[in-house]
Every structure is written in C-alpha cells, then in structure tokens.
N, C-alpha and C positions, 0 to 999 in steps of 0.2 A: 456392431455397434461402439459405443464410444467409452475409450478410458480415460479419465481425469487424473493426471499428475502434476507434478512441479518439475519434471527433468527426465529426460531420455539418457540413458548409458549405453553405450555400442562397443562391441567388440570389434575386431579391425579384421585380422584374416577370416575369410569364408563368410563375413558378414557384411562390413563396408567394403571391402578387398577382396577380389579372386585372385589368390597369391597361390593356386592349389599345386600348379606345375613348378614354381619354384621352389615350393617347401618339399614337394616331392623328390626332386632333383638332389636337395641337399641333404634328405635322409636315404636317399638310395645308395649316395656315396658312403654314407657313417655306415651303412648296412654291408656295403661290398668291404671295406677297410675292417669291420670287427667280425665277418663271416657270421653275420645275423640274418633272421628272416625278417625281409623289407614290409611283410603286411603286419606282422606282429608289432612292429615298430608304428608303423602309419597308425594302427588299431588304437594307440596309448598316446601318440603324439599330438594329434588335433586338439588344440585349444589350450596347451599346455606349455609352462617355460622350457626351452631346450635341457636348461641344465638338470630337471626333473625327468624327463625322458632318457636322457643319458643316464643317470644314476640307477634307474629302474632297470635298464638293458645291459649295464656294466658295473653292476655292484661292488665289484672287487676292484675297478680300476681307480687308480691312484690319481690321475691328471684329468678330474672331472673338469676342471675350470678349462684345460688346456682343449679337450675335446668341445667344450661348450663355445670357447671362442673360435675353434676352426668352422663349428656350423655357423655361427655368427657371422663370420667373415664371409664364408660362402653365401649365405643368403643376402649379406650387404652388398655384394658383387654381381649377383645375379637380378636383375629387373625385368628381365625378357618375359612377357606374357602376363603382367601385371596388370588389371582392369579393376574399374568400379564396378559393383556388384547394380546391377540394373535399378534404377530409380534413385540410387543413393545419393547423389550429386544434389538432385532436385531437391530431394529431403531435406539434406543438410542447409541446402541454402534456404530453405523456410525457417528455422530455426534460430531463435537468439542465443547468441554465443554463450550467454550464460545462463542458459538451458539445457545444454549437453554437453557429456564428456565421452572420452575415447579411453576405454579400458582394456588395454591389451597385455598379451602375455609376452610379447617383442619387445627388444631395449627401446629406449626413446631414438636412437638413431635408426635404427630399422624402420619404426613406425614412421618416422619423418621422411624417411626415403619411398617407403612403400605406398603412403598415402599421396605424395608429390606425385609418383610415378601413375597413380589412378587418377589425378587430376583432383584431388580432394584436399581440401585446407585442414590442417591441424585444429583443434579449438584450443581454447585457453586453457581449457581443463584436461589434461592427460596424465594417466594413471598406466607405468609400464612395469617391468618386469623390475627394474631399478627400486622400485617404489615400495615392494612387499617382501616380507619374509617367506610366505609361501604363496605360491601360484594357486590359479583355479585348479581343482574345485573350492579350493577355500576361499570364502567370501571375501578375504581382506581389500583385493583390488575393486570390487562394488561398493564397498562400505567406504572405502577412502574416497571413490570417486563422488560418492553421495556427501559426504563430508564437505569435500571440497567446494562443492555447489552450493554448499548450505541449506539442505534439504535433507529431510528423513528419507532412508533407505525404501521405507513402505510407499514414499510417494514417488519413487520413480519407476521407469519400465525401461527393462534391459531388453537387448535384441542380441541375440548368440546364435552362432551356428553347432558347437559343439557341445557334447555333453558336460564334459569338464567345466565349460563357461555358464553352461543351463543350472547344473547343479550349484554354482558358487553364486549366482543371480537369485535364485531360489532361498539358498542359505541366508543370503543377505536382506531377504524378506522383500525384494523387490517384484513385482508383476514382471513375468519373463513370456518373450514371444521368441520362436523357435524359427529362424531364417534358413531357406534353403531344405537341401534334404539329406544333409549329412550326420544329423543327429538321430540317436538310438533310444535306449529305453529313456533315458533322462526326458527327452522330448512329448513321452506318453501324456496324455491329458492337456498339453500345453496348445495353446493356438499356434499354427504354423501358418508362414506367408513364404512363398516362393522366392521374392524379392520386393523391393521398396515400392514397387509401382503398385503394392496393393495397399499399401500403408499411407492413411491421408491425416495431416496436422492442421491444426488449426489454434494458433495464438491467442490466448485470452490474458486479461489482465491479472488474473490469480493464477494462472496456468497453462497447461497445454490439454488438449482434446486430442487424442489420437483415435482414429478410426481405422479397426483392422477387421477383415471377414471373419467370421468364427466364434466372435463373442458373443454368446447367448443373453448375457445380461450387461448392465451398465458397470462398470470395474471403475474400484477409485472413488475422491470425493471431489 
C-alpha cells in the first residue's frame, strides 16, 4: 500500500550501506584489546555511536575519548567490502535532494567515506554523531533531520536496520520501516523490507508517495 510523507530519513550502516565486515573487524580488535566478549559487544554496538558502546563495556575506563578515536581511525582506514544495499542507489537517485536526509551514528568524515565507497552521494542534509548530544535510541538525530528539512517528524518515514535506530525513529514520531534482517524486538509490528528493491517512490508536488509491501492500510496524509 501507500505511505504519503513529506520526506525520508535514512540510517547509513546496515540500511543504505553494507559495512558489516568493517564494523565487526574494528570491534573484534577492541574486544581482544580489553579481553571482552565480542558477541556481547556486537549485541549492543549496532546502530549506536562508538563512544556510547565503549562507555557501556568499559565503564571504569578513563580514556573513553582515546578509545573512541582509535575505533574511528580504524574504521576510517578500512573500506574493504563496503557496498551499497541493493536498490539504495536507484531509490536515492529518484528523490529530490531536499526531500531526504542521512541520519547516522557515524562521524561526518566516516559517513562521507563510506557513502563514497558504496557509490552513494551524500545529501545536502546530513545528521552525524557530532550533531547530537545523545545518540540512538534517543530521537535527537531524527528530530534534527526533520527540522533541517523543514518538515514535521510525523511527516517523515524512517528507514532503519538496528533496534536502536528503530526506537529512535519511533520516539521521534516518524513512520518507520525495518530494513534487512538485523533488527530484533524493536521491529515487532513494523513493516520489514529485505532491501530497497522492495520500495517504490512517487514524487508528488505536495510530497512523496512510498509503496512498501506489507502495509495493510494507507499511511500518512
């Protein structure tokens, strides 16, 4: 069915860009450095800012900033295996530049490099880790993305892959679609798509009409 909104808000890692291998390599090294369980780290790291994941697993570590910088440097230097999620490039190419934003837990530098490595252009409106005081699942990022686009959060559709981001989108008051198969409990009751080949967009003078399989009724206005 059809969802009528004013703008689309996209997460990056796991949503527009497949960066799983890079992310896992960086956090595996972190786990080895601190003798931590890699699986436990990944269960909490997905979709969140690096600093918040580090603080969770090293609550007594004085140098959170130093560890964050090291993770960021490792991720910036590693672009091997970065790919666009299927259908992402075609979908973004159909969107007016003022009708979508990137809302990511990555830094601006990392977002710029990963989007370029995936062959995707950054939109004029980008919200990164530097722009918010609290990362996902706090809704700050999505609220800021909507504000910068000049639309109400309730008139946006969020595409996300991780529980933290799904919760952030919902808390912002947006409609939310779960992308891929990574999401857990937060995706219950939400429409899911495997990738963007399942998403169709029609640009109207008064907004966007998005067709996604699984919506039982018309959404939006």
